PyMOL Python script that loads the backbone (N, CA, C, O; Angstrom):
from pymol import cmd

cmd.read_pdbstr("""\
ATOM      1  N   UNK A   1       0.859  -1.202  -0.032  1.00  0.00           N
ATOM      2  CA  UNK A   1      -0.084  -0.053  -0.025  1.00  0.00           C
ATOM      3  C   UNK A   1       0.808   1.237  -0.022  1.00  0.00           C
ATOM      4  O   UNK A   1       1.971   1.183   0.377  1.00  0.00           O
ATOM      5  N   UNK A   2       0.287   2.296  -0.435  1.00  0.00           N
ATOM      6  CA  UNK A   2       1.132   3.554  -0.611  1.00  0.00           C
ATOM      7  C   UNK A   2       0.163   4.780  -0.508  1.00  0.00           C
ATOM      8  O   UNK A   2      -1.026   4.655  -0.804  1.00  0.00           O
ATOM      9  N   UNK A   3       0.652   5.870  -0.117  1.00  0.00           N
ATOM     10  CA  UNK A   3      -0.149   7.107  -0.106  1.00  0.00           C
ATOM     11  C   UNK A   3      -0.265   7.508  -1.593  1.00  0.00           C
ATOM     12  O   UNK A   3       0.683   7.430  -2.374  1.00  0.00           O
ATOM     13  N   UNK A   4      -1.516   7.948  -1.931  1.00  0.00           N
ATOM     14  CA  UNK A   4      -1.764   8.329  -3.374  1.00  0.00           C
ATOM     15  C   UNK A   4      -1.160   9.692  -3.540  1.00  0.00           C
ATOM     16  O   UNK A   4      -1.063  10.563  -2.676  1.00  0.00           O
ATOM     17  N   UNK A   5      -0.771   9.734  -4.786  1.00  0.00           N
ATOM     18  CA  UNK A   5       0.045  11.059  -5.163  1.00  0.00           C
ATOM     19  C   UNK A   5      -0.723  12.350  -5.080  1.00  0.00           C
ATOM     20  O   UNK A   5      -0.177  13.446  -4.957  1.00  0.00           O
ATOM     21  N   UNK A   6      -2.079  12.147  -5.156  1.00  0.00           N
ATOM     22  CA  UNK A   6      -2.909  13.404  -5.082  1.00  0.00           C
ATOM     23  C   UNK A   6      -3.177  13.830  -3.719  1.00  0.00           C
ATOM     24  O   UNK A   6      -4.138  14.576  -3.533  1.00  0.00           O
ATOM     25  N   UNK A   7      -2.407  13.431  -2.671  1.00  0.00           N
ATOM     26  CA  UNK A   7      -2.638  13.802  -1.357  1.00  0.00           C
ATOM     27  C   UNK A   7      -1.274  14.374  -0.811  1.00  0.00           C
ATOM     28  O   UNK A   7      -0.205  13.822  -1.073  1.00  0.00           O
ATOM     29  N   UNK A   8      -1.363  15.450  -0.080  1.00  0.00           N
ATOM     30  CA  UNK A   8      -0.199  16.305   0.347  1.00  0.00           C
ATOM     31  C   UNK A   8      -0.280  16.181   1.960  1.00  0.00           C
ATOM     32  O   UNK A   8      -1.268  16.484   2.629  1.00  0.00           O
ATOM     33  N   UNK A   9       0.894  15.701   2.434  1.00  0.00           N
ATOM     34  CA  UNK A   9       0.899  15.553   3.883  1.00  0.00           C
ATOM     35  C   UNK A   9       1.983  16.565   4.358  1.00  0.00           C
ATOM     36  O   UNK A   9       3.061  16.669   3.773  1.00  0.00           O
ATOM     37  N   UNK A  10       1.651  17.294   5.429  1.00  0.00           N
ATOM     38  CA  UNK A  10       2.662  18.241   6.015  1.00  0.00           C
ATOM     39  C   UNK A  10       2.661  18.014   7.614  1.00  0.00           C
ATOM     40  O   UNK A  10       1.628  17.761   8.233  1.00  0.00           O
ATOM     41  N   UNK A  11       3.816  18.122   8.157  1.00  0.00           N
ATOM     42  CA  UNK A  11       3.872  18.052   9.689  1.00  0.00           C
ATOM     43  C   UNK A  11       4.645  19.303  10.129  1.00  0.00           C
ATOM     44  O   UNK A  11       5.697  19.647   9.589  1.00  0.00           O
ATOM     45  N   UNK A  12       4.097  19.922  11.079  1.00  0.00           N
ATOM     46  CA  UNK A  12       4.728  21.047  11.732  1.00  0.00           C
ATOM     47  C   UNK A  12       4.458  20.796  13.325  1.00  0.00           C
ATOM     48  O   UNK A  12       3.357  20.740  13.872  1.00  0.00           O
ATOM     49  N   UNK A  13       5.697  20.666  13.904  1.00  0.00           N
ATOM     50  CA  UNK A  13       5.669  20.468  15.328  1.00  0.00           C
ATOM     51  C   UNK A  13       5.019  19.168  15.670  1.00  0.00           C
ATOM     52  O   UNK A  13       5.512  18.123  15.245  1.00  0.00           O
ATOM     53  N   UNK A  14       3.885  19.163  16.450  1.00  0.00           N
ATOM     54  CA  UNK A  14       3.206  17.937  16.771  1.00  0.00           C
ATOM     55  C   UNK A  14       1.981  17.767  15.951  1.00  0.00           C
ATOM     56  O   UNK A  14       1.200  16.882  16.300  1.00  0.00           O
ATOM     57  N   UNK A  15       1.703  18.488  14.912  1.00  0.00           N
ATOM     58  CA  UNK A  15       0.442  18.383  14.114  1.00  0.00           C
ATOM     59  C   UNK A  15       0.652  18.020  12.677  1.00  0.00           C
ATOM     60  O   UNK A  15       1.514  18.605  12.022  1.00  0.00           O
ATOM     61  N   UNK A  16      -0.066  17.117  12.177  1.00  0.00           N
ATOM     62  CA  UNK A  16       0.207  16.618  10.825  1.00  0.00           C
ATOM     63  C   UNK A  16      -1.192  17.036  10.107  1.00  0.00           C
ATOM     64  O   UNK A  16      -2.270  16.922  10.692  1.00  0.00           O
ATOM     65  N   UNK A  17      -1.077  17.492   8.886  1.00  0.00           N
ATOM     66  CA  UNK A  17      -2.217  17.778   8.030  1.00  0.00           C
ATOM     67  C   UNK A  17      -2.093  17.000   6.781  1.00  0.00           C
ATOM     68  O   UNK A  17      -1.018  16.805   6.215  1.00  0.00           O
ATOM     69  N   UNK A  18      -3.294  16.542   6.357  1.00  0.00           N
ATOM     70  CA  UNK A  18      -3.284  15.761   5.123  1.00  0.00           C
ATOM     71  C   UNK A  18      -4.439  16.270   4.291  1.00  0.00           C
ATOM     72  O   UNK A  18      -5.584  16.284   4.742  1.00  0.00           O
ATOM     73  N   UNK A  19      -4.119  16.711   3.009  1.00  0.00           N
ATOM     74  CA  UNK A  19      -5.218  17.437   2.184  1.00  0.00           C
ATOM     75  C   UNK A  19      -5.070  16.696   0.703  1.00  0.00           C
ATOM     76  O   UNK A  19      -4.006  16.280   0.245  1.00  0.00           O
ATOM     77  N   UNK A  20      -6.237  16.628   0.118  1.00  0.00           N
ATOM     78  CA  UNK A  20      -6.195  16.223  -1.333  1.00  0.00           C
ATOM     79  C   UNK A  20      -5.785  17.351  -2.176  1.00  0.00           C
ATOM     80  O   UNK A  20      -6.187  18.474  -1.868  1.00  0.00           O
ATOM     81  N   UNK A  21      -5.040  17.192  -3.195  1.00  0.00           N
ATOM     82  CA  UNK A  21      -4.540  18.169  -4.135  1.00  0.00           C
ATOM     83  C   UNK A  21      -5.331  18.093  -5.364  1.00  0.00           C
ATOM     84  O   UNK A  21      -4.914  18.757  -6.313  1.00  0.00           O
ATOM     85  N   UNK A  22      -6.461  17.365  -5.528  1.00  0.00           N
ATOM     86  CA  UNK A  22      -7.342  17.324  -6.720  1.00  0.00           C
ATOM     87  C   UNK A  22      -7.448  15.856  -7.110  1.00  0.00           C
ATOM     88  O   UNK A  22      -6.633  15.005  -6.755  1.00  0.00           O
ATOM     89  N   UNK A  23      -8.492  15.632  -7.851  1.00  0.00           N
ATOM     90  CA  UNK A  23      -8.770  14.314  -8.283  1.00  0.00           C
ATOM     91  C   UNK A  23      -9.168  13.299  -7.228  1.00  0.00           C
ATOM     92  O   UNK A  23      -8.883  12.107  -7.343  1.00  0.00           O
ATOM     93  N   UNK A  24      -9.860  13.822  -6.158  1.00  0.00           N
ATOM     94  CA  UNK A  24     -10.256  13.064  -5.072  1.00  0.00           C
ATOM     95  C   UNK A  24     -11.729  13.300  -4.767  1.00  0.00           C
ATOM     96  O   UNK A  24     -12.222  14.415  -4.936  1.00  0.00           O
ATOM     97  N   UNK A  25     -12.363  12.376  -4.367  1.00  0.00           N
ATOM     98  CA  UNK A  25     -13.827  12.549  -3.907  1.00  0.00           C
ATOM     99  C   UNK A  25     -13.797  13.307  -2.488  1.00  0.00           C
ATOM    100  O   UNK A  25     -14.632  14.150  -2.162  1.00  0.00           O
ATOM    101  N   UNK A  26     -12.770  12.910  -1.730  1.00  0.00           N
ATOM    102  CA  UNK A  26     -12.696  13.747  -0.349  1.00  0.00           C
ATOM    103  C   UNK A  26     -12.328  15.116  -0.600  1.00  0.00           C
ATOM    104  O   UNK A  26     -11.375  15.396  -1.326  1.00  0.00           O
ATOM    105  N   UNK A  27     -13.031  15.965  -0.041  1.00  0.00           N
ATOM    106  CA  UNK A  27     -12.823  17.433  -0.093  1.00  0.00           C
ATOM    107  C   UNK A  27     -12.548  18.063   1.219  1.00  0.00           C
ATOM    108  O   UNK A  27     -13.047  19.164   1.449  1.00  0.00           O
ATOM    109  N   UNK A  28     -11.852  17.515   2.046  1.00  0.00           N
ATOM    110  CA  UNK A  28     -11.608  17.977   3.361  1.00  0.00           C
ATOM    111  C   UNK A  28     -10.189  18.023   3.788  1.00  0.00           C
ATOM    112  O   UNK A  28      -9.280  17.970   2.960  1.00  0.00           O
ATOM    113  N   UNK A  29      -9.983  18.118   5.057  1.00  0.00           N
ATOM    114  CA  UNK A  29      -8.633  18.110   5.524  1.00  0.00           C
ATOM    115  C   UNK A  29      -8.510  17.251   6.890  1.00  0.00           C
ATOM    116  O   UNK A  29      -9.310  17.363   7.818  1.00  0.00           O
ATOM    117  N   UNK A  30      -7.526  16.479   6.885  1.00  0.00           N
ATOM    118  CA  UNK A  30      -7.315  15.482   8.099  1.00  0.00           C
ATOM    119  C   UNK A  30      -6.253  16.125   8.901  1.00  0.00           C
ATOM    120  O   UNK A  30      -5.205  16.500   8.377  1.00  0.00           O
ATOM    121  N   UNK A  31      -6.521  16.270  10.260  1.00  0.00           N
ATOM    122  CA  UNK A  31      -5.598  16.735  11.099  1.00  0.00           C
ATOM    123  C   UNK A  31      -5.173  15.595  12.093  1.00  0.00           C
ATOM    124  O   UNK A  31      -6.011  14.838  12.583  1.00  0.00           O
ATOM    125  N   UNK A  32      -3.943  15.516  12.345  1.00  0.00           N
ATOM    126  CA  UNK A  32      -3.538  14.444  13.226  1.00  0.00           C
ATOM    127  C   UNK A  32      -2.229  14.783  13.993  1.00  0.00           C
ATOM    128  O   UNK A  32      -1.685  15.875  13.828  1.00  0.00           O
ATOM    129  N   UNK A  33      -1.731  13.845  14.830  1.00  0.00           N
ATOM    130  CA  UNK A  33      -0.634  13.985  15.610  1.00  0.00           C
ATOM    131  C   UNK A  33       0.629  13.478  14.911  1.00  0.00           C
ATOM    132  O   UNK A  33       0.571  13.147  13.727  1.00  0.00           O
ATOM    133  N   UNK A  34       1.767  13.406  15.606  1.00  0.00           N
ATOM    134  CA  UNK A  34       2.990  13.024  15.042  1.00  0.00           C
ATOM    135  C   UNK A  34       2.965  11.533  14.741  1.00  0.00           C
ATOM    136  O   UNK A  34       3.782  11.075  13.942  1.00  0.00           O
ATOM    137  N   UNK A  35       2.107  10.786  15.312  1.00  0.00           N
ATOM    138  CA  UNK A  35       2.005   9.325  14.943  1.00  0.00           C
ATOM    139  C   UNK A  35       1.408   9.186  13.527  1.00  0.00           C
ATOM    140  O   UNK A  35       1.880   8.375  12.730  1.00  0.00           O
ATOM    141  N   UNK A  36       0.459   9.913  13.249  1.00  0.00           N
ATOM    142  CA  UNK A  36      -0.113   9.962  11.912  1.00  0.00           C
ATOM    143  C   UNK A  36       0.984  10.523  10.901  1.00  0.00           C
ATOM    144  O   UNK A  36       1.141  10.034   9.782  1.00  0.00           O
ATOM    145  N   UNK A  37       1.667  11.503  11.351  1.00  0.00           N
ATOM    146  CA  UNK A  37       2.831  11.960  10.452  1.00  0.00           C
ATOM    147  C   UNK A  37       3.863  10.831  10.192  1.00  0.00           C
ATOM    148  O   UNK A  37       4.365  10.683   9.077  1.00  0.00           O
ATOM    149  N   UNK A  38       4.149  10.080  11.195  1.00  0.00           N
ATOM    150  CA  UNK A  38       4.996   9.041  10.890  1.00  0.00           C
ATOM    151  C   UNK A  38       4.423   7.941   9.981  1.00  0.00           C
ATOM    152  O   UNK A  38       5.135   7.380   9.148  1.00  0.00           O
ATOM    153  N   UNK A  39       3.208   7.661  10.144  1.00  0.00           N
ATOM    154  CA  UNK A  39       2.682   6.683   9.321  1.00  0.00           C
ATOM    155  C   UNK A  39       2.520   7.204   7.928  1.00  0.00           C
ATOM    156  O   UNK A  39       2.643   6.432   6.977  1.00  0.00           O
ATOM    157  N   UNK A  40       2.256   8.444   7.756  1.00  0.00           N
ATOM    158  CA  UNK A  40       2.167   9.006   6.361  1.00  0.00           C
ATOM    159  C   UNK A  40       3.588   9.019   5.600  1.00  0.00           C
ATOM    160  O   UNK A  40       3.737   8.786   4.401  1.00  0.00           O
ATOM    161  N   UNK A  41       4.552   9.321   6.479  1.00  0.00           N
ATOM    162  CA  UNK A  41       5.964   9.232   5.938  1.00  0.00           C
ATOM    163  C   UNK A  41       6.340   7.925   5.398  1.00  0.00           C
ATOM    164  O   UNK A  41       6.960   7.851   4.338  1.00  0.00           O
ATOM    165  N   UNK A  42       5.967   6.795   6.130  1.00  0.00           N
ATOM    166  CA  UNK A  42       6.207   5.614   5.723  1.00  0.00           C
ATOM    167  C   UNK A  42       5.361   5.015   4.499  1.00  0.00           C
ATOM    168  O   UNK A  42       5.727   4.053   3.824  1.00  0.00           O
ATOM    169  N   UNK A  43       4.260   5.682   4.333  1.00  0.00           N
ATOM    170  CA  UNK A  43       3.343   5.417   3.289  1.00  0.00           C
ATOM    171  C   UNK A  43       3.902   6.117   1.919  1.00  0.00           C
ATOM    172  O   UNK A  43       3.342   5.891   0.846  1.00  0.00           O
ATOM    173  N   UNK A  44       4.948   6.911   2.008  1.00  0.00           N
ATOM    174  CA  UNK A  44       5.452   7.513   0.705  1.00  0.00           C
ATOM    175  C   UNK A  44       6.092   6.514  -0.140  1.00  0.00           C
ATOM    176  O   UNK A  44       6.336   6.754  -1.322  1.00  0.00           O
ATOM    177  N   UNK A  45       6.419   5.227   0.504  1.00  0.00           N
ATOM    178  CA  UNK A  45       6.993   4.236  -0.265  1.00  0.00           C
ATOM    179  C   UNK A  45       5.920   3.112  -0.196  1.00  0.00           C
ATOM    180  O   UNK A  45       5.059   3.149   0.683  1.00  0.00           O
ATOM    181  N   UNK A  46       5.962   2.181  -1.053  1.00  0.00           N
ATOM    182  CA  UNK A  46       5.229   0.948  -1.005  1.00  0.00           C
ATOM    183  C   UNK A  46       5.524   0.093   0.343  1.00  0.00           C
ATOM    184  O   UNK A  46       6.679  -0.239   0.609  1.00  0.00           O
ATOM    185  N   UNK A  47       4.555  -0.210   1.087  1.00  0.00           N
ATOM    186  CA  UNK A  47       4.757  -0.836   2.439  1.00  0.00           C
ATOM    187  C   UNK A  47       3.683  -1.637   2.746  1.00  0.00           C
ATOM    188  O   UNK A  47       2.718  -1.674   1.982  1.00  0.00           O
ATOM    189  N   UNK A  48       3.721  -2.384   3.917  1.00  0.00           N
ATOM    190  CA  UNK A  48       2.649  -3.166   4.528  1.00  0.00           C
ATOM    191  C   UNK A  48       2.316  -2.682   5.794  1.00  0.00           C
ATOM    192  O   UNK A  48       3.055  -1.894   6.385  1.00  0.00           O
ATOM    193  N   UNK A  49       1.196  -3.116   6.290  1.00  0.00           N
ATOM    194  CA  UNK A  49       0.776  -2.649   7.727  1.00  0.00           C
ATOM    195  C   UNK A  49       1.771  -3.235   8.699  1.00  0.00           C
ATOM    196  O   UNK A  49       2.161  -2.550   9.645  1.00  0.00           O
ATOM    197  N   UNK A  50       2.223  -4.535   8.503  1.00  0.00           N
ATOM    198  CA  UNK A  50       3.158  -5.074   9.433  1.00  0.00           C
ATOM    199  C   UNK A  50       4.590  -4.363   9.403  1.00  0.00           C
ATOM    200  O   UNK A  50       5.245  -4.227  10.437  1.00  0.00           O
ATOM    201  N   UNK A  51       5.033  -3.921   8.164  1.00  0.00           N
ATOM    202  CA  UNK A  51       6.250  -3.076   8.033  1.00  0.00           C
ATOM    203  C   UNK A  51       6.090  -1.720   8.805  1.00  0.00           C
ATOM    204  O   UNK A  51       7.042  -1.244   9.423  1.00  0.00           O
ATOM    205  N   UNK A  52       4.942  -1.147   8.759  1.00  0.00           N
ATOM    206  CA  UNK A  52       4.521   0.134   9.371  1.00  0.00           C
ATOM    207  C   UNK A  52       4.635  -0.130  10.970  1.00  0.00           C
ATOM    208  O   UNK A  52       5.307   0.602  11.696  1.00  0.00           O
ATOM    209  N   UNK A  53       3.980  -1.141  11.392  1.00  0.00           N
ATOM    210  CA  UNK A  53       4.091  -1.408  12.904  1.00  0.00           C
ATOM    211  C   UNK A  53       5.511  -1.655  13.308  1.00  0.00           C
ATOM    212  O   UNK A  53       5.927  -1.075  14.311  1.00  0.00           O
ATOM    213  N   UNK A  54       6.330  -2.484  12.611  1.00  0.00           N
ATOM    214  CA  UNK A  54       7.714  -2.659  13.014  1.00  0.00           C
ATOM    215  C   UNK A  54       8.476  -1.344  12.988  1.00  0.00           C
ATOM    216  O   UNK A  54       9.286  -1.129  13.889  1.00  0.00           O
ATOM    217  N   UNK A  55       8.286  -0.469  12.053  1.00  0.00           N
ATOM    218  CA  UNK A  55       8.936   0.838  12.033  1.00  0.00           C
ATOM    219  C   UNK A  55       8.582   1.780  13.229  1.00  0.00           C
ATOM    220  O   UNK A  55       9.405   2.515  13.775  1.00  0.00           O
ATOM    221  N   UNK A  56       7.338   1.679  13.557  1.00  0.00           N
ATOM    222  CA  UNK A  56       6.769   2.425  14.649  1.00  0.00           C
ATOM    223  C   UNK A  56       7.351   2.011  15.985  1.00  0.00           C
ATOM    224  O   UNK A  56       7.630   2.828  16.863  1.00  0.00           O
ATOM    225  N   UNK A  57       7.524   0.681  16.100  1.00  0.00           N
ATOM    226  CA  UNK A  57       7.885   0.053  17.426  1.00  0.00           C
ATOM    227  C   UNK A  57       9.365   0.711  17.632  1.00  0.00           C
ATOM    228  O   UNK A  57       9.755   1.024  18.757  1.00  0.00           O
ATOM    229  N   UNK A  58      10.057   0.872  16.612  1.00  0.00           N
ATOM    230  CA  UNK A  58      11.517   1.419  16.704  1.00  0.00           C
ATOM    231  C   UNK A  58      11.525   2.824  17.082  1.00  0.00           C
ATOM    232  O   UNK A  58      12.437   3.313  17.749  1.00  0.00           O
ATOM    233  N   UNK A  59      10.411   3.546  16.619  1.00  0.00           N
ATOM    234  CA  UNK A  59      10.356   4.986  16.755  1.00  0.00           C
ATOM    235  C   UNK A  59       9.700   5.484  18.055  1.00  0.00           C
ATOM    236  O   UNK A  59      10.087   6.514  18.609  1.00  0.00           O
ATOM    237  N   UNK A  60       8.639   4.678  18.551  1.00  0.00           N
ATOM    238  CA  UNK A  60       7.861   5.097  19.655  1.00  0.00           C
ATOM    239  C   UNK A  60       8.063   4.119  20.752  1.00  0.00           C
ATOM    240  O   UNK A  60       8.235   2.921  20.525  1.00  0.00           O
ATOM    241  N   UNK A  61       8.039   4.673  22.038  1.00  0.00           N
ATOM    242  CA  UNK A  61       8.117   3.754  23.214  1.00  0.00           C
ATOM    243  C   UNK A  61       6.704   3.496  23.668  1.00  0.00           C
ATOM    244  O   UNK A  61       6.189   4.231  24.511  1.00  0.00           O
ATOM    245  N   UNK A  62       6.065   2.486  23.143  1.00  0.00           N
ATOM    246  CA  UNK A  62       4.660   2.088  23.441  1.00  0.00           C
ATOM    247  C   UNK A  62       4.604   0.625  23.276  1.00  0.00           C
ATOM    248  O   UNK A  62       5.452   0.039  22.604  1.00  0.00           O
ATOM    249  N   UNK A  63       3.579  -0.021  23.900  1.00  0.00           N
ATOM    250  CA  UNK A  63       3.367  -1.432  23.706  1.00  0.00           C
ATOM    251  C   UNK A  63       2.990  -1.762  22.338  1.00  0.00           C
ATOM    252  O   UNK A  63       2.285  -1.004  21.672  1.00  0.00           O
ATOM    253  N   UNK A  64       3.443  -2.887  21.891  1.00  0.00           N
ATOM    254  CA  UNK A  64       3.267  -3.249  20.449  1.00  0.00           C
ATOM    255  C   UNK A  64       1.728  -3.346  20.116  1.00  0.00           C
ATOM    256  O   UNK A  64       1.291  -3.081  18.996  1.00  0.00           O
ATOM    257  N   UNK A  65       0.976  -3.728  21.125  1.00  0.00           N
ATOM    258  CA  UNK A  65      -0.501  -3.956  20.915  1.00  0.00           C
ATOM    259  C   UNK A  65      -1.130  -2.527  20.579  1.00  0.00           C
ATOM    260  O   UNK A  65      -1.987  -2.378  19.707  1.00  0.00           O
ATOM    261  N   UNK A  66      -0.646  -1.553  21.315  1.00  0.00           N
ATOM    262  CA  UNK A  66      -1.218  -0.149  21.154  1.00  0.00           C
ATOM    263  C   UNK A  66      -0.836   0.332  19.826  1.00  0.00           C
ATOM    264  O   UNK A  66      -1.680   0.818  19.073  1.00  0.00           O
ATOM    265  N   UNK A  67       0.501   0.210  19.474  1.00  0.00           N
ATOM    266  CA  UNK A  67       0.978   0.666  18.145  1.00  0.00           C
ATOM    267  C   UNK A  67       0.181   0.020  17.038  1.00  0.00           C
ATOM    268  O   UNK A  67      -0.254   0.717  16.121  1.00  0.00           O
ATOM    269  N   UNK A  68      -0.049  -1.405  17.088  1.00  0.00           N
ATOM    270  CA  UNK A  68      -0.646  -2.159  15.971  1.00  0.00           C
ATOM    271  C   UNK A  68      -2.158  -1.573  15.911  1.00  0.00           C
ATOM    272  O   UNK A  68      -2.700  -1.400  14.819  1.00  0.00           O
ATOM    273  N   UNK A  69      -2.776  -1.293  17.063  1.00  0.00           N
ATOM    274  CA  UNK A  69      -4.162  -0.855  17.005  1.00  0.00           C
ATOM    275  C   UNK A  69      -4.181   0.585  16.457  1.00  0.00           C
ATOM    276  O   UNK A  69      -5.104   0.909  15.710  1.00  0.00           O
ATOM    277  N   UNK A  70      -3.261   1.430  16.770  1.00  0.00           N
ATOM    278  CA  UNK A  70      -3.176   2.798  16.182  1.00  0.00           C
ATOM    279  C   UNK A  70      -2.951   2.814  14.720  1.00  0.00           C
ATOM    280  O   UNK A  70      -3.564   3.599  13.997  1.00  0.00           O
ATOM    281  N   UNK A  71      -2.112   1.992  14.282  1.00  0.00           N
ATOM    282  CA  UNK A  71      -1.822   1.818  12.854  1.00  0.00           C
ATOM    283  C   UNK A  71      -2.918   1.392  12.108  1.00  0.00           C
ATOM    284  O   UNK A  71      -3.221   1.968  11.063  1.00  0.00           O
ATOM    285  N   UNK A  72      -3.661   0.260  12.620  1.00  0.00           N
ATOM    286  CA  UNK A  72      -4.847  -0.262  11.987  1.00  0.00           C
ATOM    287  C   UNK A  72      -5.895   0.745  11.860  1.00  0.00           C
ATOM    288  O   UNK A  72      -6.531   0.829  10.810  1.00  0.00           O
ATOM    289  N   UNK A  73      -6.148   1.603  12.962  1.00  0.00           N
ATOM    290  CA  UNK A  73      -7.135   2.645  12.882  1.00  0.00           C
ATOM    291  C   UNK A  73      -6.929   3.761  11.920  1.00  0.00           C
ATOM    292  O   UNK A  73      -7.853   4.278  11.292  1.00  0.00           O
ATOM    293  N   UNK A  74      -5.623   4.126  11.826  1.00  0.00           N
ATOM    294  CA  UNK A  74      -5.123   5.194  10.906  1.00  0.00           C
ATOM    295  C   UNK A  74      -5.294   4.729   9.474  1.00  0.00           C
ATOM    296  O   UNK A  74      -5.807   5.481   8.645  1.00  0.00           O
ATOM    297  N   UNK A  75      -4.888   3.536   9.166  1.00  0.00           N
ATOM    298  CA  UNK A  75      -4.968   3.022   7.801  1.00  0.00           C
ATOM    299  C   UNK A  75      -6.458   2.717   7.453  1.00  0.00           C
ATOM    300  O   UNK A  75      -6.782   2.717   6.265  1.00  0.00           O
ATOM    301  N   UNK A  76      -7.332   2.470   8.367  1.00  0.00           N
ATOM    302  CA  UNK A  76      -8.762   2.294   8.005  1.00  0.00           C
ATOM    303  C   UNK A  76      -9.329   3.619   7.641  1.00  0.00           C
ATOM    304  O   UNK A  76     -10.070   3.710   6.662  1.00  0.00           O
ATOM    305  N   UNK A  77      -9.010   4.707   8.406  1.00  0.00           N
ATOM    306  CA  UNK A  77      -9.418   5.964   8.138  1.00  0.00           C
ATOM    307  C   UNK A  77      -8.893   6.573   6.742  1.00  0.00           C
ATOM    308  O   UNK A  77      -9.579   7.261   5.985  1.00  0.00           O
ATOM    309  N   UNK A  78      -7.584   6.204   6.544  1.00  0.00           N
ATOM    310  CA  UNK A  78      -7.044   6.740   5.245  1.00  0.00           C
ATOM    311  C   UNK A  78      -7.644   6.013   4.008  1.00  0.00           C
ATOM    312  O   UNK A  78      -7.773   6.572   2.919  1.00  0.00           O
ATOM    313  N   UNK A  79      -7.999   4.732   4.256  1.00  0.00           N
ATOM    314  CA  UNK A  79      -8.761   4.057   3.122  1.00  0.00           C
ATOM    315  C   UNK A  79     -10.214   4.641   2.943  1.00  0.00           C
ATOM    316  O   UNK A  79     -10.728   4.757   1.830  1.00  0.00           O
ATOM    317  N   UNK A  80     -10.816   4.986   4.073  1.00  0.00           N
ATOM    318  CA  UNK A  80     -12.101   5.562   3.962  1.00  0.00           C
ATOM    319  C   UNK A  80     -12.216   6.754   3.126  1.00  0.00           C
ATOM    320  O   UNK A  80     -13.177   6.883   2.368  1.00  0.00           O
ATOM    321  N   UNK A  81     -11.248   7.679   3.220  1.00  0.00           N
ATOM    322  CA  UNK A  81     -11.151   8.818   2.395  1.00  0.00           C
ATOM    323  C   UNK A  81     -10.434   8.676   1.028  1.00  0.00           C
ATOM    324  O   UNK A  81     -10.361   9.618   0.239  1.00  0.00           O
ATOM    325  N   UNK A  82      -9.923   7.481   0.794  1.00  0.00           N
ATOM    326  CA  UNK A  82      -9.306   7.300  -0.507  1.00  0.00           C
ATOM    327  C   UNK A  82      -7.939   7.687  -0.588  1.00  0.00           C
ATOM    328  O   UNK A  82      -7.446   7.829  -1.708  1.00  0.00           O
ATOM    329  N   UNK A  83      -7.127   7.915   0.617  1.00  0.00           N
ATOM    330  CA  UNK A  83      -5.863   8.459   0.545  1.00  0.00           C
ATOM    331  C   UNK A  83      -4.711   7.398   0.337  1.00  0.00           C
ATOM    332  O   UNK A  83      -3.554   7.784   0.167  1.00  0.00           O
ATOM    333  N   UNK A  84      -5.030   6.097   0.353  1.00  0.00           N
ATOM    334  CA  UNK A  84      -4.078   5.106   0.072  1.00  0.00           C
ATOM    335  C   UNK A  84      -4.611   4.133  -0.862  1.00  0.00           C
ATOM    336  O   UNK A  84      -5.798   3.817  -0.941  1.00  0.00           O
ATOM    337  N   UNK A  85      -3.497   3.600  -1.684  1.00  0.00           N
ATOM    338  CA  UNK A  85      -3.832   2.459  -2.538  1.00  0.00           C
ATOM    339  C   UNK A  85      -3.371   1.151  -1.779  1.00  0.00           C
ATOM    340  O   UNK A  85      -2.310   1.053  -1.162  1.00  0.00           O
ATOM    341  N   UNK A  86      -4.324   0.162  -1.916  1.00  0.00           N
ATOM    342  CA  UNK A  86      -3.929  -1.126  -1.333  1.00  0.00           C
ATOM    343  C   UNK A  86      -4.646  -1.369  -0.109  1.00  0.00           C
ATOM    344  O   UNK A  86      -4.447  -2.403   0.527  1.00  0.00           O
TER     345      UNK A  86
END
""", "prot")
cmd.dss("prot")
cmd.show_as("cartoon", "prot")
cmd.util.cbc("prot")
cmd.orient("prot")
């Protein structure tokens, strides 16, 4: 899976914004924290949910179950708005 090219992600401090740049049915803005920013950064390349969880475990000090749940939720929401392929 990968972030679609028509979505732009920007992180400033602890806030991440994701907006469609055109060609998307979603016409809003997603606001998230640095966890979402890290997930979106990983989605710039083709990756899997398992690879994202592994990378997040190295980056954040949290239980694996919590990281896996956060990743699953974020990916589900990104799929809902059509922001990722796969």
